[in-house]
N, C-alpha and C positions, 0 to 999 in steps of 0.2 A: 504494500500500500504506500502510495506517495505521501510525503510529509505535507501536512496541512499548511497553507499559507498563513503567515503571521497577520493577526488582526489587532485592532485597538478597541478599547471600550470607554465610553463616557458614562459617568454617573452624575446626572444633573437634572435641572428643572427644564420644563418646556416653556418656550416663549411663544405665546399664541400669535404674536406679530411676526414671527419667523426671523427676527434679526439677531437674537442671541441664544444662549442656552443650548439645549440638545440640537436644535435646528441648525445653529451656526456650526456646532461641532461636526455634525454629519456632512454638511456642505464642505467643510474644510478637509475632512478625511477624504472625501470623494475627489476633491480637486487635487489632492496630493497623492492619489493612487493607492490609498490604503483602505481596506474594508473596515467600516466602523460599525460596532454594535453599541446598543444603548440601554441604559437602565434609567427609567423615569423615576425621579425622586420627589418631584413636585410638579404641579400644574399651575401656571400663572395665567391670569386674565390680564393681558398686557398688550400695549400698542406703542407707537412712537412717542406718545405724550406721557406715559407712565405705567405703573403697575396698579391695577384696580383691585385684584384679589389674588390670594395664594391658597392652594389646597395641597397639603402634604400627602403623599402616598404612604399607606401603612408600611411599617418596616418589614413586615412579613412578605409583602408583595415585592418590595425592593429586593429582599433576599431571594425569592423564587426567580426573579429576573436574572440576578447575578448567577445563581446556580445553573439556570438553563443555558446561559451563554458560556460559562466556564466548563460545562460538561461536554460541550461540542466544539467550541472554537479555540484556536491557538492564540490566546491573547498575549501579545508581547508587552504592551504597556496599557495602563488605564489612566484616566484622568477624572477628576471630580470638578464639578462646577457648583451650582447652587445646592447646598445641603442646609436646609433652613433651621432645623431644630437640633438640640443636643442629642436627642434619641437617634436621629438619622445619622448624625456625625459618628456617634459611638458605634452604631451598628455597621456602618460602612467600614470604619477602621478595623473592626474585628474581622470582617470578611476579607479585607485586603491582607491582613496578617495571616489569616487561615490559608489563603491561596498563594501568598508570597508573590504578588504581582507588583512590578515596578510602577510607582504611582506619581502622577503629576497633579498637584493640588492648585486649582485656581480658587483662591479664597473669596468667592463672590459674596459681597456684603450688601451691595446696592446696585440697582440698575442704572445704566447711563442715562436713561430717560427719566429717572426719579423713582423712588420707592425702595424701602428696605427689603432685602431678600434673605438676610441672616439674622435670626433672633439674637439679641444682645447676650443672653446667657449661653449661646452656642459658640461664641468666640473663644472662650477659655477651653471648651471641650475640643475645639478644632486644634488649638495650640498643643494641648496636652495629650490628645489621643490620636488625631489623624496625622499631624505633621511628622511625628516620630516614625510613622510607617512609610513616609513619602521619600521619593528620590529627589523631587524638585518641587518648589512652590513659587508661584508667579504673581505676587501682589503688585498692584499699582501703588502709588505713593500714599494714597488715602488708606488703603488696606495695610500697607507696611507700617504706617503710624499706629494703627490699632493693634496689630500683632506684636509690635515692639514696645508700645507705650511711649514712643518718642515723637517729637515734632521733626518733620523733615522739610528742610528748605533748600538744601544744597546736596551736591553729589556726595560730599563727605558725610553728611547726615544719613544719606541713604546707605552708604557703606556700613556705618555703625549700626543702623537698624537691621541690615542684612545679617551681620554677625550675631546680633542679639536673637534674631529669629532662628538662626541656624543652631543655636544652643539646644534646641529641642531634638536635634539629631538628623535633620534633613541635610542631604548632601549638597544641593544647589539651591540658592535663593536668587531669584531674578526679580529685581525691582524694576518694573517696566517704566519707561521714561516719558509717558505722556505729560507729566508735570515737571520733568527735569530736562527741559530743552531737548526733548526727543532722544535722550541718552539712557540706554538700559544699563543697569548695574548687575553684572553676573558675579555671584560669589560662590567659589568652590570651597566649601567648608573643610574638606579633607586636606586640601593643600593650603588653606588660608590664603587664597589667591583671588584677586579681583580682575575682572575684564570689563572694560567700558565699551559698549557698542553704541557709537554715535549715529545719529540719524538727522533727518530734516523733516520739519512739519510740512504736511501736504493738506490740501483742502478736501473735504468730503465728509460723509457720514461716519460717526464714531460709535454708534450703538452696536455692541457685540465685539468690540476690539479685544477685550480681555479673554472672552471665550475663544475667539478665533486664534489669538496668540497661543494660548495654552494647548488648544487642540492641534495647531500646526506644530508646536514643539513636540507633542506626543507622537504625531505622525512621523516627523523626521527622525526621532529617536527609534521608533519601531522599524524604520527603513535602514537603520544601522549607522546613522551619523553620530559623531562624537558630540557630547553635550554643548560645547561652545559653538561648534558648527551649526548644530540644530537651533541654538538660540539666535544666531545671526540670520539663518534662513527663515526662521519663524518671524523675526522682525521685518524682514523684507517682504514676506508674504502678507503681513498685516498692512504694510504701506500700500501694496497693490490693492488689497481689499478695500481700503479707504478711498483710493483713487477711483475705483470703479463702483463706489457705493451708489445705491439707487435712491432716487428722490421719490420716496413713498411716504404717505402719511403726513401729518401736520406738525410732528415734533422732530426729535433727533433721528435722522435717517440711519438705517442700518448699513454696516459694511457689506461688501459683496465678495465672499471668498472665491466665487467661480468667475469673477469678472475678467481677470487676466487670462484664465484658461479659455474663456469664450473668445477673447480677442486674438489669442494665438491660433485658435481653431479657424477663425474668420480669415486671418492672415494666410494660413495654410490653404484655405479654400480659394483665395484670390490667386495664389501662385499656381495651384492645380488648374484653375480655370484658364489662366494664361497659357499654360503648357498644352492644355487640350485644344485651345484655339490654334496654337502654332501647329500642332499635329494635323489638324483639319486643313489648314492652309497649305502646309508643305506637301500634302498628298495631292494637291491640285496642280497639274503641270503648267497652268496658265498664271498661277499666282506670282511666280518670280518675275514675269513680264510686267507686273504692276508695281514692282518695287522701285522707288525713286533712286536716282544715282547716289543720293546721300544715305540710302538705306531706309528701312521701315522699322516700325516697332509696334508692339501690342502693349498698351498700358491699361491698367485697371485700378480703381481706387477701392478702399474699404467702404462698404455700405455704412452710412452714418447711424449705426444701430444704437449708439449711446446718447444721441443728441437730445432725445425727449425724456431721458430717464435720469441722467446724472445732474448734479447740482449746476444751476445756471451760471455760477461764477466761473466754471470751466470755460464757458463759451462767451463770457463778457469780453475776454481777450482773444476769442477765437482759438483757444488752446485745447487740444484734446487731452484726456487724462494721461495717455502714454507720453505725450509731449511734456506735460507738467512734471512727470517723473524724471525726465531727462534734463531738467534745469540744473541739476547738480552733477550728473554724470551721463555720458553718452551710452545709452543702453541699446544693444542690438542682439539679434539672434541669427539663426541660419537663414532667415528670410530677409535680412538686411536691417537697416536702421529703423528704430521706433519713431524717429523724428519725422518720418514720411508716412502719408496715408495712401500713397500711390506706388504700385510696382510695375516694372517693365523689364525688358532685356537690356543689361549693360552692353554697350557697344552696338546695339541695334541688331536688326536682321539684315544680312547682306545677300545680294544675289551673286552666285558663284557658278562658274562653268566647270563641270567635271572633265575628266580625260576624254570623254566622247563628245564634248561640246554641249552637253545638255545643261540647261540653266536650272539651278536650284536655289532655294532660299535657306541660308544657313545662319545659325546663331553662334555666338562666341562663348556664352556662359548662360547659366540658368537665370530666370527672372528674379529680381530682388526689389525690395522696397527701397526707395531713394533714387531709382533710375527713371529715365524717361521724363525729364523735367519739362520739355516742350509739350508733350502730350498731356502731362499733368495739368498744365495751364489751360489746355483746351477743355479737359474734363471739368476743372474747377469753374470755368466760365459757363459751361452748360448747366452745371449743378445749381448755379445761382437762380435758375429758372425751373429746373426739373431735377430733384435730388435722386431720381431713379437712374439717371444717366451716369454710369460708372466706368465706361470703357471707351477706348478710341484706338483706331488703327489708321496710319497715314499711308496713302497710295500716291503714285505719280499722276499728274494731270495730263489728259489729252481730251479733245472734243469727242472722240469715239468712246472713251471710257465714260464720260458724262452721259452720252447717248445710251450706253448700255445700262447705266444706273437708272435712268428714267424708264427704259424698257423693262427693267426688273421691278418697277413699281416703287422705287426709292426716291424720296424727296431730296433734291440737291440744290443748294442755294449758294450763289457766288458772292464774294466780297472783294473789294479792291485794296490791295496792300498799301498803296500810296495814300489812301485816305486815313490811315491810322494817325491819330494825334500824337505829338511828341511826348506829351505828359501822361500817357495812358498807364494805368496800373500794371507794373511789371509782373505781378503775380498771376495775371490773367492773359488770355490770348484775345486780342482786340477783335479779330475777324469773327470768331465764334460768338463772343460776347455781344458784338453789335448786331449780328443777325438775329440771335434769340431775343434780344431786347426789342428789336423792331417788330419781329413777328409774334413775340410772346409764345414761341414754341421752339422745340429743338428738332431740327430736321435730321434725316438720316445721315446726310452728308453736307459738310461745309467745305467750300473749295475756293482757291484762287488760281489764276492762270499764270502766276509768276510775274517776273519783270526782269529788268537788266541785272544779270548775274544771279538771278533767283529762280529756282525751279518751281513750277506750279505744283500744288499739293492738294490732295483730297483728304479730308479728315472724316473717317467713317465712325459714327457715334452709336453706342448701344447700351443696353442695361448691364451687360457684362461682356467679357472678352469673347465668349462663345457666340453671343448675339452678334457682335461686330464681325466675327469670322464668317458667320452664316450669311450676313449681308454681302461680304466680299465674294463668297462662293456664288451667290445669286448673280453678281456682276460677271463673274467668270462664265457662268452658264449662258448668259445673254451674249457674251462675246463669242462663245462657241457656236451659238445659233447663227450669229451674223456671218461667221466664217463658212458655215455650212450652206448658206444661201447661194 
């Protein structure tokens, strides 16, 4: 029998608003590729404005949930969140000791939205009974003050508080830095060693940050990362969750643990779409004859999926969440830079003759974000009037090609390059912008006939790269019909 995959377990309260608690834990586990199991300790009636009611699950039922999970799953790490009463804290501590599970304690005492979640008499129980069983505890400054009995105003205060908390026997104390200029204090009590993890404040919803941090830490530890590595990665994960927080409700917006995962998936889909479009075009023998002397390209932008959900201040400066993250460091991945929302082929698509003299369309490298700046301007200009237009392919101009476009049922509108004003916005393409502004619609094709030293160009626009490629194939089919006459 193959070894069971390692899982994680959260023992916490439910947030009916979906922003914190078990809901945030499970979203975080899933986003980090770890299977999450859950033990419900309390049910809260809660939304973004506060906690209206709390109902504690009987300890017997908490116990049967834990027994059911641990009898079947290979739980590598567990974490606790909201454990509201002394009885629940004591019971969970006994169960953890019984099963010898490495435990991360998130000492949840109050909701970010307002409302106490830990009974006053349960604080002492948590310190004396639960923390001695734990591998790590992740208090924010407010929670660290209560657990240590100290006032924390500086990083040095936080260090002293962490040492005092660690006296209960916990190996790692991480004082999260939401109130310490975004710096986390990581204390390794076994080595009596401090690590400061500096960060930068970002704008966005913060409801559920503590739950998300502790569950991310749990997931990274279960995946085999060393504690300090796991702390750093968990901190970065929370920053992304804040950046992609969703504007829901009337109060404190919740973090979005899957936001960065979604945007990576969307970026991958854009790259795949461009590659599919290229394969379609390359298979048509007439396509290389439509490639301008300067080469062609296929560009596609991200659909603006976050514009109506994230906080409006992201867009006050027309800055995407991923661009905000790059204000302090240039973040990129295998798809190119996060600073761009448009991808294309670096070096364009060139027409090349093979040994037999056959004309083909060849690429230099795979598409990536940050390439195709000229077509990016075309797309941006079209999107000002129609946000569904996300792609563009440029072709060479000739009267016969325009005739084939029209015979294929495609709308093609001309502009005159020489009419462009000298002070036009450099971030847009004047020809496309002027046509869609005048007609209040985006045609299939915007073109110019060129001029002195300038080649005439068609800009084929579409909802995605595949759509634009299909339009080009329609042009090729019409050209074949004309040749066959």
